[in-house]
C-alpha positions in Angstrom: 147.5 53.3 152.8 148.5 49.8 151.7 146.6 48.3 154.6 143.4 50.1 153.6 143.8 48.9 150.0 144.2 45.3 151.2 141.0 45.7 153.3 139.2 46.7 150.1 140.0 43.4 148.3 137.0 41.4 149.7 134.7 44.2 148.5 136.3 44.2 145.1 135.9 40.4 144.7 132.3 40.6 145.9 131.6 43.5 143.4 133.2 41.5 140.6 131.1 38.4 141.3 127.8 40.0 142.1 127.8 43.1 139.9 130.3 42.8 137.1 129.9 39.2 136.2 126.1 39.3 135.9 126.3 42.4 133.8 128.8 40.8 131.5 126.4 37.8 131.1 123.5 40.1 130.3 125.6 41.8 127.6 126.6 38.3 126.3 123.0 37.1 126.1 121.8 40.3 124.6 124.1 40.2 121.6 124.0 36.5 120.9 121.4 34.0 119.6 119.8 31.4 121.9 121.8 28.3 122.5 125.3 29.4 121.4 126.4 31.7 124.2 129.2 29.5 125.4 129.9 27.5 122.2 130.4 30.1 119.5 130.0 33.8 119.5 127.4 34.6 116.7 126.8 38.3 117.3 123.3 39.6 116.4 121.2 42.7 116.9 117.9 41.0 116.2 116.8 41.2 119.8 117.2 45.0 119.8 115.5 45.2 116.4 112.6 43.1 117.8 112.2 45.6 120.6 112.4 48.8 118.7 110.2 47.6 115.8 107.4 46.3 118.0 104.9 49.1 118.9 103.7 47.1 121.9 107.2 47.1 123.6 107.7 50.8 122.8 104.3 51.6 124.3 105.3 49.7 127.5 108.6 51.6 127.6 106.8 54.9 127.2 104.3 54.0 129.8 107.0 53.1 132.2 108.8 56.4 131.7 105.6 58.4 132.1 104.6 56.7 135.3 108.1 57.1 136.7 108.0 60.8 135.8 104.6 61.1 137.5 105.9 59.3 140.6 108.9 61.6 140.7 106.9 64.7 140.2 104.3 63.8 142.9 107.1 62.8 145.4 108.8 66.1 144.8 105.7 68.2 145.1 104.6 66.4 148.3 108.0 65.7 149.7 109.5 69.2 149.5 107.1 70.9 151.9 107.4 68.0 154.3 111.2 68.1 154.2 111.1 71.9 154.6 108.9 71.6 157.7 111.1 68.9 159.2 114.2 71.0 158.6 112.7 74.1 160.3 111.6 72.1 163.4 113.7 71.8 166.6 116.0 68.9 167.0 113.6 66.8 169.1 110.6 67.2 166.7 112.9 66.7 163.7 114.2 63.3 165.1 110.6 62.1 165.8 109.4 63.1 162.3 112.4 61.4 160.6 111.8 58.3 162.6 108.1 58.4 161.6 109.2 58.5 157.9 111.9 55.9 158.1 110.0 53.5 160.3 107.8 52.0 157.5 111.0 51.4 155.5 112.1 48.9 158.2 109.3 46.6 156.8 109.9 44.8 153.5 108.7 46.8 150.5 106.8 43.8 149.2 104.9 43.4 152.5 104.0 47.1 152.5 102.7 46.8 149.0 100.6 43.8 149.8 99.0 45.8 152.6 97.6 48.2 150.0 95.7 45.4 148.2 93.4 45.1 151.3 93.0 48.8 151.5 92.2 49.3 147.8 90.2 46.1 147.1 86.4 46.1 146.5 84.7 46.6 149.9 87.9 47.8 151.4 88.3 50.7 153.8 89.1 53.3 151.2 86.2 52.3 149.0 83.8 52.4 151.9 85.2 55.8 153.0 84.7 57.3 149.5 81.1 55.9 149.5 80.4 57.6 152.8 81.7 60.9 151.4 79.4 60.7 148.4 81.9 59.6 145.8 80.2 56.3 145.2 82.3 53.1 145.2 84.8 53.5 142.4 87.2 50.7 141.5 90.5 51.4 143.1 92.6 48.3 142.8 94.1 47.1 139.5 94.2 50.6 138.0 96.9 53.0 137.0 96.0 55.1 140.0 96.7 52.2 142.3 100.1 51.6 140.7 100.9 55.3 141.0 99.8 55.3 144.6 102.0 52.3 145.4 105.0 53.9 143.7 104.6 57.2 145.6 104.1 55.5 148.9 107.2 53.3 148.6 109.6 55.9 147.1 108.6 59.3 148.7 110.7 58.7 151.8 113.8 58.8 149.6 112.8 62.2 148.3 112.0 63.6 151.8 115.2 62.5 153.4 117.4 63.8 150.6 115.8 67.2 150.5 115.8 67.4 154.3 119.5 66.6 154.5 120.2 69.4 152.0 118.0 71.9 153.8 119.6 71.1 157.2 123.0 72.0 155.7 122.0 75.5 154.7 124.0 78.4 156.1 121.5 80.4 158.2 123.7 83.5 157.8 122.5 83.6 154.2 118.9 83.8 155.4 119.7 86.5 157.8 121.6 88.5 155.0 118.6 88.1 152.8 116.3 89.5 155.4 118.7 92.4 156.1 118.6 93.2 152.4 114.8 93.6 152.5 113.7 90.3 151.0 110.4 88.8 152.3 109.9 85.2 153.2 108.9 84.1 149.7 111.8 85.9 148.0 114.2 84.4 150.5 112.8 81.0 149.8 112.8 81.3 146.0 116.1 83.1 145.6 118.2 81.5 148.4 116.7 78.4 150.0 115.4 76.6 146.9 118.5 77.1 144.8 120.7 75.9 147.6 118.5 72.8 148.2 118.7 71.7 144.6 121.4 69.1 145.2 119.0 67.4 147.6 116.2 67.6 145.1 118.4 66.2 142.4 119.5 63.3 144.6 115.8 62.6 145.5 114.9 62.6 141.8 117.6 60.0 141.2 116.6 57.8 144.0 112.9 57.9 143.0 113.0 57.9 139.2 115.4 55.1 138.6 113.7 52.4 140.8 110.3 53.6 139.6 111.0 53.2 135.9 112.2 49.6 136.4 109.8 48.4 139.2 107.9 45.2 138.5 106.3 43.9 141.6 104.3 47.1 142.4 102.5 47.1 139.0 102.1 43.3 139.3 100.4 43.4 142.7 98.4 46.7 142.4 97.9 46.5 138.7 96.8 42.9 138.7 98.7 42.0 135.6 96.5 44.5 133.6 99.0 47.3 133.8 102.4 46.1 132.4 105.5 48.2 132.8 108.9 47.4 131.3 110.1 45.7 134.5 107.2 43.2 134.1 108.2 42.6 130.5 111.8 41.7 131.6 110.5 39.5 134.4 108.1 37.8 131.9 110.9 37.1 129.4 113.1 35.5 132.0 110.6 33.5 134.1 107.6 32.8 131.9 108.6 32.9 128.3 112.2 31.7 128.8 113.7 34.1 126.2 116.8 35.1 128.2 118.4 36.7 125.2 115.6 39.0 124.5 115.1 39.7 128.2 118.8 40.6 128.4 118.5 42.9 125.5 115.6 44.8 127.1 117.6 44.9 130.4 120.5 46.5 128.5 118.2 49.0 126.9 116.9 50.0 130.4 120.5 50.3 131.6 121.1 52.8 128.8 117.9 54.7 129.7 119.0 54.9 133.3 122.5 56.1 132.4 121.0 58.9 130.2 118.6 59.8 133.0 121.5 60.0 135.5 123.5 62.1 133.0 120.5 64.6 132.7 120.2 64.7 136.5 124.0 65.4 136.9 123.7 68.2 134.4 120.9 69.6 136.5 123.0 69.2 139.7 125.9 71.1 138.1 123.6 74.0 137.2 122.4 74.0 140.8 126.0 74.0 141.9 126.8 77.0 139.7 123.8 78.8 141.2 125.1 78.0 144.7 128.5 79.4 143.8 126.8 82.6 142.5 124.9 83.0 145.8 
């Protein structure tokens, strides 16, 4: 046991330097005025007051939460049937399908998002295809729809894989017992399969919602700077404006939002666990 604890020391040091120390610096910048972080501690809440009293920042925060919710909802609606189909396939087909889903994830997310610029741009493949189908040539790039498409494309594999893992762990004797008791396929799915797969759904929601609400390069590339989310505001404060204190305050606010979201998801996971125990 002592040997294993010694092996954990490098990870503890790495976590302290790469996770804990930056977080402490963000907290320090968020609660202090510019220029006095390392000289004297003059605590202030003006950065938080600036954020919550400015309607523009609150609008961006609301927009980020809404698009993250839409992304999570679409990923859940589209991902669950795919995961269910994969889980019901034989081992060979299941492995091929999982490989097909994970293969694009081997490519950097930034590169994959750049590829959508060519597909959605004026005169691109999708616009020409819509024209051939009689939908005219609508503007696709630099819109909310393009940002939402990029979010779903990049994050839906996390939803599918989590739900598929949960479905593959189901005890098939429960399905047989449901059929023996006279339940049809829909009743078996709704009263047995879906409640038991909720842990995977909850994990998928966590892995999709949290990065979606703080994403900055997807709206920057596919939104063209015209569709700002909270991640873009934080990036702008650090890189363009140079107001690290205000940017740190916004980052800390987003940490609290994510913690509240994770708490809500855990409550949902617990209710799913109670449902599983009841079954």
